[in-house]
N, C-alpha and C positions, 0 to 999 in steps of 0.2 A: 777981514781977515781973521781967523779966530787967533786969539792969544793964550796959551796954554803954558803950563810950568809941568815939565815932567822932571822926575826924579835924575840926578846927576849921572846913573848908569848910562852908557851909549846902547847898550843892548839889554833888551827886557824879554823874558818868555811871552808868548801869546797870552797865558793865562793872566801875569801881571799886567799885562796890557789892558786885557779883559777887566780886571779889577779896577784899574784906573778908570777906563771909561764909565763901569757903573759909578763910582765915587764921584766922579766930577760932571756927568752928564745924567743924572738921574731921570730926568723928563724924557729922554730921548729912549732908553729901554733898548739900547743898541747890542745885536749879538756879533761882535767880532769875528768869533771864531766860525760862524756859519756863513757870514755874509762877506765880509771882506775880507778875509783869508780866504775862502773859496775864489774869490775876484782875482786874488794875488797869484792863486794857483794857475788859474786860466791864463792870464798875463804871461806868467813864466814858460809855461807850454808853449804858447804863441811865439815867445821870443825864441824858443829852442828849435821849434819847428821850421820858423822863417829862414834860419841859417844852417839848418841842416843839407841842404842840396848843394850847400857852397863848399862843403868838407869833400877832399880829395878821396874819392874811392878806394883808392890803390893804397892809401894809407888810414885807413878805417880799422882793419884788422890789427888786433893787440893796441889799440891806441884808444885813450880817454881824454875828456875834457873837464875840465874843473870851472865853473861858473858861478859868479855871485851875481845876486841881483840886488839892487836897493830899492826901496820903493818909499814915497811919501804918502800920507793920509791926508786929506782935505778935510775940512769942516763938516763935509758932509759925509765923511769915513768912505770916500773913493779913493780908492790907491793909485797912486802914480808911478810908472816906473823911471827912475831917473839915471 
């Protein structure tokens, strides 16, 4: 398991995370914004699509849902929905 130290802030921007990756994993030269973030968006879309049919059609008008998704990123920079 990869052991890393992330700054104490619980939320950081994607750009700040990319800077962290750039300085901490110089040999990997990983592009978080175009690889991992894209995969996170795909997972989020699948999560929403998988529950859309469960919404009551008679209540869809003038209705909205707020969702929040949390991800973990493993040592290979793969995102996991938690």
